All heavy atoms as a GROMACS GRO file, in nm:
protein
  501
    1MET      N    1   6.051  -4.872  16.141
    1MET     CA    2   6.139  -4.976  16.093
    1MET      C    3   6.110  -5.102  16.174
    1MET      O    4   6.110  -5.095  16.297
    1MET     CB    5   6.284  -4.934  16.108
    1MET     CG    6   6.320  -4.817  16.018
    1MET     SD    7   6.494  -4.770  16.023
    1MET     CE    8   6.512  -4.717  16.190
    2PRO      N    9   6.088  -5.210  16.109
    2PRO     CA   10   6.042  -5.329  16.180
    2PRO      C   11   6.145  -5.397  16.269
    2PRO      O   12   6.109  -5.458  16.369
    2PRO     CB   13   5.997  -5.422  16.068
    2PRO     CG   14   6.066  -5.374  15.947
    2PRO     CD   15   6.089  -5.228  15.965
    3LYS      N   16   6.273  -5.390  16.238
    3LYS     CA   17   6.370  -5.470  16.314
    3LYS      C   18   6.453  -5.389  16.412
    3LYS      O   19   6.511  -5.445  16.504
    3LYS     CB   20   6.461  -5.545  16.218
    3LYS     CG   21   6.383  -5.644  16.134
    3LYS     CD   22   6.472  -5.743  16.069
    3LYS     CE   23   6.385  -5.834  15.986
    3LYS     NZ   24   6.424  -5.967  15.987
    4LEU      N   25   6.466  -5.260  16.392
    4LEU     CA   26   6.542  -5.176  16.484
    4LEU      C   27   6.493  -5.033  16.475
    4LEU      O   28   6.426  -4.996  16.379
    4LEU     CB   29   6.692  -5.184  16.454
    4LEU     CG   30   6.745  -5.121  16.325
    4LEU    CD1   31   6.893  -5.099  16.340
    4LEU    CD2   32   6.721  -5.210  16.206
    5ASP      N   33   6.526  -4.954  16.575
    5ASP     CA   34   6.483  -4.814  16.572
    5ASP      C   35   6.598  -4.726  16.523
    5ASP      O   36   6.709  -4.775  16.496
    5ASP     CB   37   6.429  -4.770  16.708
    5ASP     CG   38   6.532  -4.770  16.819
    5ASP    OD1   39   6.654  -4.764  16.790
    5ASP    OD2   40   6.492  -4.775  16.935
    6GLY      N   41   6.572  -4.598  16.510
    6GLY     CA   42   6.672  -4.506  16.457
    6GLY      C   43   6.798  -4.499  16.540
    6GLY      O   44   6.909  -4.489  16.487
    7LEU      N   45   6.784  -4.503  16.672
    7LEU     CA   46   6.902  -4.500  16.759
    7LEU      C   47   6.988  -4.624  16.737
    7LEU      O   48   7.112  -4.614  16.731
    7LEU     CB   49   6.861  -4.492  16.906
    7LEU     CG   50   6.800  -4.360  16.950
    7LEU    CD1   51   6.753  -4.370  17.095
    7LEU    CD2   52   6.898  -4.246  16.933
    8GLU      N   53   6.926  -4.739  16.723
    8GLU     CA   54   7.000  -4.863  16.699
    8GLU      C   55   7.069  -4.859  16.562
    8GLU      O   56   7.184  -4.903  16.549
    8GLU     CB   57   6.908  -4.984  16.707
    8GLU     CG   58   6.855  -5.008  16.847
    8GLU     CD   59   6.740  -5.108  16.851
    8GLU    OE1   60   6.665  -5.119  16.753
    8GLU    OE2   61   6.728  -5.175  16.955
    9LEU      N   62   7.001  -4.805  16.463
    9LEU     CA   63   7.060  -4.793  16.330
    9LEU      C   64   7.182  -4.701  16.333
    9LEU      O   65   7.288  -4.734  16.280
    9LEU     CB   66   6.957  -4.741  16.230
    9LEU     CG   67   7.008  -4.714  16.089
    9LEU    CD1   68   7.064  -4.841  16.025
    9LEU    CD2   69   6.898  -4.654  16.003
   10CYS      N   70   7.168  -4.587  16.396
   10CYS     CA   71   7.279  -4.493  16.406
   10CYS      C   72   7.397  -4.555  16.481
   10CYS      O   73   7.512  -4.545  16.438
   10CYS     CB   74   7.236  -4.364  16.474
   10CYS     SG   75   7.365  -4.239  16.478
   11SER      N   76   7.369  -4.620  16.590
   11SER     CA   77   7.473  -4.685  16.669
   11SER      C   78   7.546  -4.792  16.587
   11SER      O   79   7.669  -4.802  16.590
   11SER     CB   80   7.413  -4.746  16.795
   11SER     OG   81   7.513  -4.798  16.877
   12ALA      N   82   7.470  -4.870  16.509
   12ALA     CA   83   7.531  -4.974  16.424
   12ALA      C   84   7.621  -4.910  16.318
   12ALA      O   85   7.731  -4.961  16.290
   12ALA     CB   86   7.423  -5.059  16.359
   13LEU      N   87   7.577  -4.799  16.260
   13LEU     CA   88   7.661  -4.729  16.162
   13LEU      C   89   7.790  -4.679  16.226
   13LEU      O   90   7.898  -4.694  16.169
   13LEU     CB   91   7.584  -4.610  16.102
   13LEU     CG   92   7.473  -4.642  16.005
   13LEU    CD1   93   7.392  -4.516  15.974
   13LEU    CD2   94   7.529  -4.702  15.877
   14ARG      N   95   7.778  -4.620  16.342
   14ARG     CA   96   7.896  -4.568  16.412
   14ARG      C   97   7.991  -4.681  16.451
   14ARG      O   98   8.113  -4.666  16.440
   14ARG     CB   99   7.856  -4.488  16.536
   14ARG     CG  100   7.768  -4.368  16.507
   14ARG     CD  101   7.836  -4.266  16.418
   14ARG     NE  102   7.752  -4.147  16.402
   14ARG     CZ  103   7.709  -4.102  16.286
   14ARG    NH1  104   7.740  -4.166  16.175
   14ARG    NH2  105   7.635  -3.994  16.279
   15ASP      N  106   7.936  -4.794  16.494
   15ASP     CA  107   8.019  -4.909  16.530
   15ASP      C  108   8.100  -4.959  16.411
   15ASP      O  109   8.208  -5.016  16.427
   15ASP     CB  110   7.934  -5.025  16.584
   15ASP     CG  111   7.879  -4.996  16.722
   15ASP    OD1  112   7.926  -4.900  16.788
   15ASP    OD2  113   7.787  -5.070  16.764
   16ARG      N  114   8.049  -4.937  16.292
   16ARG     CA  115   8.118  -4.981  16.169
   16ARG      C  116   8.209  -4.873  16.113
   16ARG      O  117   8.262  -4.885  16.004
   16ARG     CB  118   8.015  -5.024  16.064
   16ARG     CG  119   7.947  -5.156  16.100
   16ARG     CD  120   7.832  -5.187  16.006
   16ARG     NE  121   7.772  -5.316  16.031
   16ARG     CZ  122   7.689  -5.345  16.130
   16ARG    NH1  123   7.658  -5.254  16.218
   16ARG    NH2  124   7.637  -5.465  16.142
   17GLY      N  125   8.225  -4.764  16.187
   17GLY     CA  126   8.315  -4.657  16.146
   17GLY      C  127   8.256  -4.557  16.049
   17GLY      O  128   8.327  -4.474  15.994
   18ASN      N  129   8.124  -4.562  16.027
   18ASN     CA  130   8.060  -4.472  15.934
   18ASN      C  131   8.024  -4.342  16.007
   18ASN      O  132   7.951  -4.344  16.105
   18ASN     CB  133   7.934  -4.537  15.877
   18ASN     CG  134   7.876  -4.462  15.761
   18ASN    OD1  135   7.882  -4.340  15.756
   18ASN    ND2  136   7.821  -4.535  15.666
   19ASP      N  137   8.077  -4.230  15.960
   19ASP     CA  138   8.050  -4.103  16.027
   19ASP      C  139   7.960  -4.010  15.947
   19ASP      O  140   7.963  -3.889  15.962
   19ASP     CB  141   8.181  -4.034  16.062
   19ASP     CG  142   8.263  -3.996  15.940
   19ASP    OD1  143   8.229  -4.040  15.828
   19ASP    OD2  144   8.361  -3.922  15.956
   20VAL      N  145   7.876  -4.069  15.861
   20VAL     CA  146   7.779  -3.991  15.784
   20VAL      C  147   7.686  -3.917  15.881
   20VAL      O  148   7.651  -3.970  15.987
   20VAL     CB  149   7.698  -4.085  15.689
   20VAL    CG1  150   7.614  -4.184  15.765
   20VAL    CG2  151   7.614  -4.006  15.593
   21PRO      N  152   7.648  -3.792  15.848
   21PRO     CA  153   7.553  -3.721  15.934
   21PRO      C  154   7.424  -3.802  15.949
   21PRO      O  155   7.374  -3.861  15.853
   21PRO     CB  156   7.527  -3.590  15.860
   21PRO     CG  157   7.647  -3.571  15.774
   21PRO     CD  158   7.690  -3.709  15.735
   22PHE      N  159   7.371  -3.807  16.070
   22PHE     CA  160   7.252  -3.887  16.098
   22PHE      C  161   7.151  -3.801  16.169
   22PHE      O  162   7.172  -3.757  16.282
   22PHE     CB  163   7.290  -4.008  16.186
   22PHE     CG  164   7.182  -4.111  16.194
   22PHE    CD1  165   7.186  -4.223  16.113
   22PHE    CD2  166   7.076  -4.097  16.282
   22PHE    CE1  167   7.086  -4.320  16.119
   22PHE    CE2  168   6.976  -4.193  16.289
   22PHE     CZ  169   6.981  -4.304  16.208
   23LEU      N  170   7.039  -3.774  16.102
   23LEU     CA  171   6.929  -3.698  16.160
   23LEU      C  172   6.821  -3.796  16.203
   23LEU      O  173   6.777  -3.879  16.124
   23LEU     CB  174   6.870  -3.600  16.060
   23LEU     CG  175   6.966  -3.491  16.012
   23LEU    CD1  176   6.902  -3.410  15.901
   23LEU    CD2  177   7.006  -3.402  16.126
   24LEU      N  178   6.781  -3.785  16.326
   24LEU     CA  179   6.676  -3.871  16.380
   24LEU      C  180   6.544  -3.794  16.373
   24LEU      O  181   6.530  -3.687  16.432
   24LEU     CB  182   6.708  -3.908  16.524
   24LEU     CG  183   6.618  -4.006  16.594
   24LEU    CD1  184   6.622  -4.141  16.524
   24LEU    CD2  185   6.660  -4.022  16.739
   25PHE      N  186   6.448  -3.845  16.296
   25PHE     CA  187   6.316  -3.784  16.279
   25PHE      C  188   6.219  -3.869  16.358
   25PHE      O  189   6.189  -3.982  16.321
   25PHE     CB  190   6.282  -3.781  16.129
   25PHE     CG  191   6.161  -3.702  16.093
   25PHE    CD1  192   6.148  -3.570  16.133
   25PHE    CD2  193   6.061  -3.757  16.016
   25PHE    CE1  194   6.037  -3.494  16.097
   25PHE    CE2  195   5.950  -3.684  15.979
   25PHE     CZ  196   5.938  -3.552  16.020
   26THR      N  197   6.171  -3.817  16.469
   26THR     CA  198   6.100  -3.899  16.566
   26THR      C  199   5.975  -3.833  16.621
   26THR      O  200   5.966  -3.710  16.625
   26THR     CB  201   6.195  -3.935  16.682
   26THR    OG1  202   6.129  -4.022  16.773
   26THR    CG2  203   6.242  -3.812  16.756
   27ALA      N  204   5.883  -3.916  16.666
   27ALA     CA  205   5.764  -3.867  16.736
   27ALA      C  206   5.785  -3.866  16.887
   27ALA      O  207   5.705  -3.810  16.960
   27ALA     CB  208   5.644  -3.954  16.700
   28ARG      N  209   5.893  -3.928  16.933
   28ARG     CA  210   5.920  -3.934  17.077
   28ARG      C  211   5.960  -3.797  17.130
   28ARG      O  212   6.008  -3.711  17.057
   28ARG     CB  213   6.029  -4.036  17.106
   28ARG     CG  214   5.982  -4.178  17.079
   28ARG     CD  215   6.088  -4.282  17.096
   28ARG     NE  216   6.153  -4.280  17.225
   28ARG     CZ  217   6.259  -4.352  17.254
   28ARG    NH1  218   6.313  -4.433  17.164
   28ARG    NH2  219   6.314  -4.347  17.373
   29GLU      N  220   5.943  -3.779  17.259
   29GLU     CA  221   5.980  -3.653  17.324
   29GLU      C  222   6.132  -3.636  17.321
   29GLU      O  223   6.207  -3.730  17.348
   29GLU     CB  224   5.932  -3.652  17.469
   29GLU     CG  225   5.780  -3.647  17.482
   29GLU     CD  226   5.722  -3.518  17.428
   29GLU    OE1  227   5.784  -3.410  17.445
   29GLU    OE2  228   5.614  -3.526  17.367
   30LEU      N  229   6.178  -3.517  17.289
   30LEU     CA  230   6.321  -3.490  17.278
   30LEU      C  231   6.394  -3.517  17.409
   30LEU      O  232   6.505  -3.570  17.409
   30LEU     CB  233   6.345  -3.347  17.232
   30LEU     CG  234   6.291  -3.310  17.094
   30LEU    CD1  235   6.323  -3.165  17.061
   30LEU    CD2  236   6.347  -3.403  16.988
   31GLU      N  237   6.332  -3.480  17.520
   31GLU     CA  238   6.395  -3.501  17.650
   31GLU      C  239   6.422  -3.649  17.678
   31GLU      O  240   6.518  -3.684  17.745
   31GLU     CB  241   6.308  -3.444  17.763
   31GLU     CG  242   6.287  -3.294  17.755
   31GLU     CD  243   6.176  -3.254  17.658
   31GLU    OE1  244   6.084  -3.335  17.633
   31GLU    OE2  245   6.184  -3.142  17.606
   32ASP      N  246   6.338  -3.735  17.622
   32ASP     CA  247   6.355  -3.879  17.641
   32ASP      C  248   6.470  -3.935  17.557
   32ASP      O  249   6.520  -4.043  17.586
   32ASP     CB  250   6.227  -3.955  17.602
   32ASP     CG  251   6.110  -3.920  17.693
   32ASP    OD1  252   6.132  -3.866  17.804
   32ASP    OD2  253   5.995  -3.944  17.651
   33LEU      N  254   6.511  -3.863  17.454
   33LEU     CA  255   6.607  -3.916  17.358
   33LEU      C  256   6.745  -3.854  17.365
   33LEU      O  257   6.841  -3.914  17.317
   33LEU     CB  258   6.555  -3.894  17.215
   33LEU     CG  259   6.435  -3.973  17.174
   33LEU    CD1  260   6.387  -3.928  17.038
   33LEU    CD2  261   6.470  -4.121  17.169
   34GLU      N  262   6.758  -3.735  17.418
   34GLU     CA  263   6.883  -3.660  17.404
   34GLU      C  264   7.006  -3.736  17.450
   34GLU      O  265   7.106  -3.741  17.379
   34GLU     CB  266   6.871  -3.525  17.473
   34GLU     CG  267   6.779  -3.432  17.396
   34GLU     CD  268   6.750  -3.302  17.468
   34GLU    OE1  269   6.760  -3.296  17.592
   34GLU    OE2  270   6.717  -3.205  17.398
   35GLY      N  271   7.003  -3.796  17.567
   35GLY     CA  272   7.118  -3.870  17.617
   35GLY      C  273   7.152  -3.990  17.530
   35GLY      O  274   7.267  -4.011  17.491
   36ALA      N  275   7.051  -4.068  17.498
   36ALA     CA  276   7.072  -4.187  17.414
   36ALA      C  277   7.116  -4.148  17.274
   36ALA      O  278   7.198  -4.216  17.213
   36ALA     CB  279   6.944  -4.270  17.408
   37ALA      N  280   7.063  -4.037  17.222
   37ALA     CA  281   7.102  -3.992  17.088
   37ALA      C  282   7.248  -3.949  17.087
   37ALA      O  283   7.321  -3.981  16.992
   37ALA     CB  284   7.012  -3.877  17.044
   38ASP      N  285   7.292  -3.881  17.190
   38ASP     CA  286   7.434  -3.844  17.200
   38ASP      C  287   7.522  -3.968  17.206
   38ASP      O  288   7.624  -3.976  17.137
   38ASP     CB  289   7.460  -3.758  17.324
   38ASP     CG  290   7.412  -3.615  17.308
   38ASP    OD1  291   7.394  -3.570  17.193
   38ASP    OD2  292   7.394  -3.548  17.411
   39ASP      N  293   7.481  -4.065  17.287
   39ASP     CA  294   7.558  -4.189  17.299
   39ASP      C  295   7.565  -4.265  17.167
   39ASP      O  296   7.666  -4.327  17.137
   39ASP     CB  297   7.497  -4.281  17.406
   39ASP     CG  298   7.511  -4.224  17.547
   39ASP    OD1  299   7.592  -4.131  17.567
   39ASP    OD2  300   7.440  -4.273  17.637
   40ALA      N  301   7.458  -4.259  17.088
   40ALA     CA  302   7.453  -4.333  16.962
   40ALA      C  303   7.526  -4.260  16.849
   40ALA      O  304   7.556  -4.319  16.747
   40ALA     CB  305   7.307  -4.356  16.921
   41GLY      N  306   7.554  -4.131  16.868
   41GLY     CA  307   7.623  -4.055  16.765
   41GLY      C  308   7.531  -3.982  16.669
   41GLY      O  309   7.571  -3.946  16.559
   42VAL      N  310   7.407  -3.958  16.711
   42VAL     CA  311   7.311  -3.886  16.628
   42VAL      C  312   7.358  -3.742  16.610
   42VAL      O  313   7.398  -3.676  16.706
   42VAL     CB  314   7.170  -3.890  16.693
   42VAL    CG1  315   7.074  -3.797  16.622
   42VAL    CG2  316   7.117  -4.031  16.695
   43THR      N  317   7.353  -3.693  16.487
   43THR     CA  318   7.395  -3.556  16.458
   43THR      C  319   7.294  -3.455  16.511
   43THR      O  320   7.332  -3.355  16.570
   43THR     CB  321   7.411  -3.537  16.305
   43THR    OG1  322   7.501  -3.637  16.256
   43THR    CG2  323   7.463  -3.400  16.271
   44ASN      N  324   7.167  -3.482  16.488
   44ASN     CA  325   7.062  -3.393  16.533
   44ASN      C  326   6.930  -3.468  16.537
   44ASN      O  327   6.911  -3.565  16.466
   44ASN     CB  328   7.051  -3.270  16.442
   44ASN     CG  329   7.001  -3.148  16.514
   44ASN    OD1  330   6.934  -3.158  16.616
   44ASN    ND2  331   7.036  -3.031  16.462
   45ILE      N  332   6.838  -3.416  16.619
   45ILE     CA  333   6.705  -3.476  16.633
   45ILE      C  334   6.602  -3.375  16.585
   45ILE      O  335   6.607  -3.258  16.622
   45ILE     CB  336   6.673  -3.512  16.779
   45ILE    CG1  337   6.780  -3.602  16.839
   45ILE    CG2  338   6.535  -3.576  16.789
   45ILE    CD1  339   6.765  -3.621  16.989
   46VAL      N  340   6.508  -3.421  16.503
   46VAL     CA  341   6.395  -3.338  16.461
   46VAL      C  342   6.270  -3.411  16.506
   46VAL      O  343   6.251  -3.528  16.475
   46VAL     CB  344   6.395  -3.318  16.308
   46VAL    CG1  345   6.274  -3.236  16.266
   46VAL    CG2  346   6.524  -3.251  16.261
   47GLN      N  347   6.187  -3.339  16.579
   47GLN     CA  348   6.065  -3.401  16.630
   47GLN      C  349   5.951  -3.386  16.530
   47GLN      O  350   5.928  -3.277  16.477
   47GLN     CB  351   6.026  -3.339  16.764
   47GLN     CG  352   5.915  -3.413  16.832
   47GLN     CD  353   5.893  -3.364  16.973
   47GLN    OE1  354   5.925  -3.252  17.007
   47GLN    NE2  355   5.836  -3.449  17.055
   48LYS      N  356   5.882  -3.497  16.506
   48LYS     CA  357   5.764  -3.493  16.420
   48LYS      C  358   5.656  -3.415  16.491
   48LYS      O  359   5.648  -3.411  16.612
   48LYS     CB  360   5.712  -3.635  16.394
   48LYS     CG  361   5.804  -3.720  16.312
   48LYS     CD  362   5.747  -3.860  16.296
   48LYS     CE  363   5.843  -3.950  16.222
   48LYS     NZ  364   5.793  -4.088  16.213
   49GLY      N  365   5.572  -3.352  16.413
   49GLY     CA  366   5.460  -3.277  16.468
   49GLY      C  367   5.337  -3.307  16.387
   49GLY      O  368   5.333  -3.400  16.308
   50THR      N  369   5.238  -3.224  16.407
   50THR     CA  370   5.117  -3.238  16.328
   50THR      C  371   5.127  -3.144  16.208
   50THR      O  372   5.195  -3.043  16.214
   50THR     CB  373   4.993  -3.205  16.412
   50THR    OG1  374   5.006  -3.073  16.461
   50THR    CG2  375   4.977  -3.302  16.527
   51GLY      N  376   5.063  -3.178  16.103
   51GLY     CA  377   5.069  -3.095  15.984
   51GLY      C  378   5.200  -3.116  15.908
   51GLY      O  379   5.265  -3.220  15.922
   52THR      N  380   5.238  -3.018  15.832
   52THR     CA  381   5.356  -3.032  15.746
   52THR      C  382   5.472  -2.942  15.785
   52THR      O  383   5.576  -2.947  15.721
   52THR     CB  384   5.318  -3.004  15.599
   52THR    OG1  385   5.266  -2.871  15.590
   52THR    CG2  386   5.214  -3.104  15.549
   53GLU      N  387   5.456  -2.859  15.887
   53GLU     CA  388   5.562  -2.765  15.923
   53GLU      C  389   5.693  -2.834  15.963
   53GLU      O  390   5.801  -2.781  15.941
   53GLU     CB  391   5.518  -2.668  16.034
   53GLU     CG  392   5.502  -2.731  16.170
   53GLU     CD  393   5.370  -2.803  16.193
   53GLU    OE1  394   5.278  -2.792  16.109
   53GLU    OE2  395   5.359  -2.872  16.295
   54GLN      N  396   5.684  -2.955  16.017
   54GLN     CA  397   5.806  -3.024  16.059
   54GLN      C  398   5.892  -3.063  15.939
   54GLN      O  399   6.013  -3.081  15.953
   54GLN     CB  400   5.774  -3.147  16.146
   54GLN     CG  401   5.721  -3.266  16.071
   54GLN     CD  402   5.571  -3.266  16.053
   54GLN    OE1  403   5.503  -3.168  16.077
   54GLN    NE2  404   5.518  -3.379  16.010
   55TYR      N  405   5.835  -3.073  15.820
   55TYR     CA  406   5.914  -3.108  15.703
   55TYR      C  407   6.007  -2.994  15.664
   55TYR      O  408   6.118  -3.016  15.618
   55TYR     CB  409   5.824  -3.150  15.587
   55TYR     CG  410   5.741  -3.271  15.620
   55TYR    CD1  411   5.603  -3.266  15.616
   55TYR    CD2  412   5.802  -3.391  15.659
   55TYR    CE1  413   5.526  -3.377  15.650
   55TYR    CE2  414   5.726  -3.502  15.692
   55TYR     CZ  415   5.588  -3.494  15.687
   55TYR     OH  416   5.513  -3.603  15.720
   56SER      N  417   5.964  -2.871  15.684
   56SER     CA  418   6.052  -2.756  15.659
   56SER      C  419   6.167  -2.755  15.758
   56SER      O  420   6.281  -2.727  15.722
   56SER     CB  421   5.974  -2.625  15.670
   56SER     OG  422   5.878  -2.616  15.568
   57VAL      N  423   6.137  -2.786  15.883
   57VAL     CA  424   6.240  -2.793  15.986
   57VAL      C  425   6.339  -2.905  15.952
   57VAL      O  426   6.461  -2.885  15.958
   57VAL     CB  427   6.178  -2.816  16.126
   57VAL    CG1  428   6.285  -2.840  16.230
   57VAL    CG2  429   6.090  -2.698  16.164
   58LEU      N  430   6.288  -3.021  15.912
   58LEU     CA  431   6.374  -3.132  15.873
   58LEU      C  432   6.462  -3.092  15.754
   58LEU      O  433   6.583  -3.117  15.754
   58LEU     CB  434   6.290  -3.255  15.839
   58LEU     CG  435   6.366  -3.379  15.793
   58LEU    CD1  436   6.464  -3.427  15.899
   58LEU    CD2  437   6.268  -3.489  15.754
   59ALA      N  438   6.404  -3.028  15.654
   59ALA     CA  439   6.480  -2.984  15.536
   59ALA      C  440   6.591  -2.886  15.576
   59ALA      O  441   6.703  -2.895  15.525
   59ALA     CB  442   6.387  -2.921  15.433
   60ASP      N  443   6.562  -2.796  15.668
   60ASP     CA  444   6.664  -2.701  15.716
   60ASP      C  445   6.780  -2.775  15.782
   60ASP      O  446   6.896  -2.742  15.759
   60ASP     CB  447   6.603  -2.601  15.815
   60ASP     CG  448   6.510  -2.502  15.749
   60ASP    OD1  449   6.518  -2.484  15.625
   60ASP    OD2  450   6.429  -2.441  15.822
   61HIS      N  451   6.749  -2.874  15.863
   61HIS     CA  452   6.854  -2.952  15.930
   61HIS      C  453   6.937  -3.031  15.830
   61HIS      O  454   7.059  -3.041  15.843
   61HIS     CB  455   6.794  -3.047  16.035
   61HIS     CG  456   6.752  -2.978  16.160
   61HIS    ND1  457   6.840  -2.948  16.262
   61HIS    CD2  458   6.632  -2.931  16.201
   61HIS    CE1  459   6.776  -2.886  16.360
   61HIS    NE2  460   6.649  -2.876  16.324
   62ILE      N  461   6.872  -3.084  15.729
   62ILE     CA  462   6.945  -3.158  15.625
   62ILE      C  463   7.041  -3.063  15.553
   62ILE      O  464   7.158  -3.095  15.534
   62ILE     CB  465   6.848  -3.224  15.526
   62ILE    CG1  466   6.772  -3.338  15.595
   62ILE    CG2  467   6.922  -3.277  15.403
   62ILE    CD1  468   6.655  -3.394  15.515
   63ARG      N  469   6.993  -2.944  15.516
   63ARG     CA  470   7.079  -2.847  15.451
   63ARG      C  471   7.197  -2.809  15.540
   63ARG      O  472   7.311  -2.795  15.492
   63ARG     CB  473   7.000  -2.721  15.414
   63ARG     CG  474   6.927  -2.731  15.283
   63ARG     CD  475   6.871  -2.596  15.240
   63ARG     NE  476   6.757  -2.554  15.321
   63ARG     CZ  477   6.632  -2.591  15.299
   63ARG    NH1  478   6.604  -2.672  15.200
   63ARG    NH2  479   6.536  -2.548  15.377
   64ASP      N  480   7.172  -2.795  15.668
   64ASP     CA  481   7.278  -2.756  15.762
   64ASP      C  482   7.390  -2.861  15.771
   64ASP      O  483   7.507  -2.825  15.777
   64ASP     CB  484   7.222  -2.731  15.902
   64ASP     CG  485   7.138  -2.605  15.911
   64ASP    OD1  486   7.145  -2.520  15.818
   64ASP    OD2  487   7.064  -2.591  16.010
   65VAL      N  488   7.353  -2.988  15.772
   65VAL     CA  489   7.456  -3.092  15.788
   65VAL      C  490   7.522  -3.131  15.657
   65VAL      O  491   7.631  -3.188  15.658
   65VAL     CB  492   7.404  -3.218  15.861
   65VAL    CG1  493   7.358  -3.183  16.000
   65VAL    CG2  494   7.298  -3.288  15.782
   66VAL      N  495   7.455  -3.103  15.545
   66VAL     CA  496   7.514  -3.136  15.416
   66VAL      C  497   7.600  -3.020  15.372
   66VAL      O  498   7.706  -3.026  15.331
   66VAL     CB  499   7.406  -3.166  15.312
   66VAL    CG1  500   7.466  -3.186  15.174
   66VAL    CG2  501   7.326  -3.288  15.351
   0.00000   0.00000   0.00000
């Protein structure tokens, strides 16, 4: 996203009172994000990987929160 990242987007949604489930799909290391993601109100983090297996993981998380 050119103007903000996922954490900033989630934080902006939460600041506006929106409590929609928010899954962060990222290439960054999970350890680097966990604290900031909790602070921003992220529902769950899914790490991108190589290949297509991460899409199944992402789909599972979407099903879980919906």
